[in-house]
N, C-alpha and C positions, 0 to 999 in steps of 0.2 A: 860187517854186514856186507854181503855179497851184492853185486851190482845186478839190476835188472836186465832180462834179456828177452828178446822176442821170443813168444811163446810161453812165456811164464805165466802161470796161474795163481791168482792172488783171492784170499778170502778177505771179506769186510763185512763187519757185524751191523746189524741193525737192531732196532727194539722188535722188530717182527722175525727176526732170524738171520741168517749167515747169506750172503750172495758172493758169487763168484764170477770174476773178471779175467779175460783173457786178453794179454797184452799183443796185439798183432800187427802195430806198424809204428814206426817213429817219424813224423815229419820234422823237418829242421824248423819250421816257423813256428808251428801250432803245437807242436809236442807229440804224446803218446796216445795212438787210437787203441780203445779197449772193445770187446766185445762183453756185453753183459748178458751172462748165461741165464737161462731161464729158471726161476723157482727160488723159494724161500727156505732155508732149510733149519732145522733146529740143531741137527749135528753133521758135521761134514759128510758128504755122500763117500760111501765106499769106493766107488767107481768115478774119479774126478775125469778120467780120459773120457769115458763114454759121455759124460755132462760136457766136456770141451767139445766133442764131435758133434754135438746136436746143434741145431740153429739158434742162435743168439734172440734175445729179446730185443736187443738194438745194439748199436755202435755208438760210441760218445768218445770226443778227445778227452782225455782227464789227466789232473795233475798227479799221475801215478808215482813219479819219483818223490815228490814231497810228502805224499801219502805214507809211502815206504819208508822213507827217512823217519817221519814221526810216529811209524809203528801204527798208523791208522788201518792199513792193510798189511796183511801177512802172506807171505809166500808160500804156497803149499803144493805145487806141483807144477809140470812142464808139459805141454801139448804142442806139437811143432806147428807154426804159423804160416808156412809156406803155402798152404792151400788157401789162405785168406787173404783178401786185398781191401785197400782203402778203398771205401765205396766212391765211384766217380761223381755222385751227386749227393748232397744232403739238404735239410732244409731249416729254415727258422722263419720266426714271424716277422713281418714288417709292420711294425707300429710308429707310427708318427704322432707326437703328442697326445700319447695315451689312447689314440685310435688304432684299432687292428684294420689295416688296409688291404691284407692278403698275407702270400707266402713269398719269401724268397728261395728259390732254388738255387743253390751253389754249386758250381761246377769245382771240385776240391782241388784240381791241378791249377786252374788259373784264376780262381777265387771271383770269375764272373757271376752276376748274379741275374736271373730273371723272375720276373713277378709273375705269380700266379694267384690270380683272384680265387679259384677254387680249384682244390687239389684233385686230381686224377686218382683212381685206386692204386696205381703204381706210385705217385708222388707221396701217397699217405704211407707206404712204406718205408720212406725215405728216414734216416735216422737224424736227429738233431746236430745242426752245425753250431760250433763254438766249443768252449772248454769248460767243463763241470769240475768243480773241485768236489772234495768227501762231503761236505756238508749239503750241497745240492743234490749230488748222487743219493745221499742216504734219504734226504727228504724224498725225492721222488720215488725212491724204492718203496718206503715207507706208506706213502700216500697213493701207491698201487699205479703209478704211472707207467702209460704205454703209448706205443705209437698210434694205437687204434683210438684212443682217448684222447689224444693230442689235438685240441681243436683250436689253439689259438691263445692258450695261456699257461707258458711253462711255469 
């Protein structure tokens, strides 16, 4: 089995179709950052490079190495990752004792958090902070999860 490389494109199957993931960044602490490419497909798109060149649905740190070793994802192509970067900021819910208190906006370099009670339009475009495994990723994809619909209950 080959090693994964920045720029690799992977396919993951869901009950609603195939989804494509583009590996763009390796963080020494939190792991592999992927771009979740738009769309669900019954068959592999003929032009994966065009898909990889499109705007992602969102980015998330993902247990890619484990998913690849367990054959949960399949390597299907490569698209250079040098024009993509780790986002400066990501977000997560701030919940205390089951109560939603707002959002933490996380600086991905320093991991410092700022509390936002309400999100600005720009902050609503921030991808989720944290590490998703294949089960969470697939569940969210099947349930049509999106940044626009994410309102405080992942």
